[in-house]
C-alpha positions in Angstrom: -22.1 11.0 -4.2 -25.8 9.4 -4.8 -25.7 5.7 -5.7 -27.9 6.4 -8.4 -25.1 8.5 -9.8 -23.1 5.5 -9.3 -24.9 3.0 -11.0 -25.1 4.8 -14.4 -21.3 4.4 -14.4 -19.3 1.4 -15.8 -16.9 -0.8 -14.0 -13.8 0.7 -15.4 -15.2 4.3 -14.3 -16.0 2.8 -10.8 -12.9 1.9 -10.5 -11.2 5.3 -11.3 -13.5 7.0 -9.1 -12.5 4.3 -6.3 -8.9 5.3 -6.9 -9.5 9.2 -6.3 -11.5 8.5 -3.2 -9.0 6.8 -2.0 -6.3 9.1 -2.6 -8.2 11.7 -1.3 -8.9 9.7 2.0 -5.3 9.5 2.5 -4.4 13.1 1.8 -7.2 13.8 4.3 -5.7 11.7 7.1 -2.2 12.8 6.3 -3.6 16.7 6.9 -5.4 15.2 10.2 -2.0 13.7 11.7 0.1 16.9 10.9 -2.6 19.4 12.2 -2.8 21.1 9.1 -6.8 20.7 8.7 -9.7 20.5 11.6 -12.5 19.2 8.9 -13.0 15.9 10.2 -16.2 15.3 8.6 -14.5 15.2 5.4 -13.1 12.0 6.1 -16.6 10.6 7.1 -17.8 11.7 3.9 -14.8 10.3 1.8 -15.2 6.7 3.9 -18.9 6.8 3.3 -18.4 7.6 -0.5 -15.8 4.6 -1.0 -18.4 2.2 0.6 -21.0 3.3 -1.5 -18.4 2.5 -4.7 -18.2 -1.0 -3.4 -21.4 -1.9 -2.7 -22.5 -0.6 -6.4 -19.1 -2.7 -7.7 -20.8 -5.4 -5.7 -24.1 -5.4 -6.5 -22.9 -5.2 -10.8 -21.0 -8.2 -10.0 -23.7 -10.2 -8.4 -26.0 -9.2 -11.4 -23.4 -10.7 -14.3 -21.2 -7.4 -14.5 -21.8 -4.5 -16.2 
């Protein structure tokens, strides 16, 4: 997910995206702990996407909301 894609979304859409990413992160953590998958790189991608969403949301808040 690119930051430019996130900047075009509204705050409510960003919150929804964040909610989905957190669910995906939880699911991946559970799969890793029960050894159902070995795709550890997916967890890293999801964590970085979560950070990107948080960054864009904070930037929008600082600029006066969107």
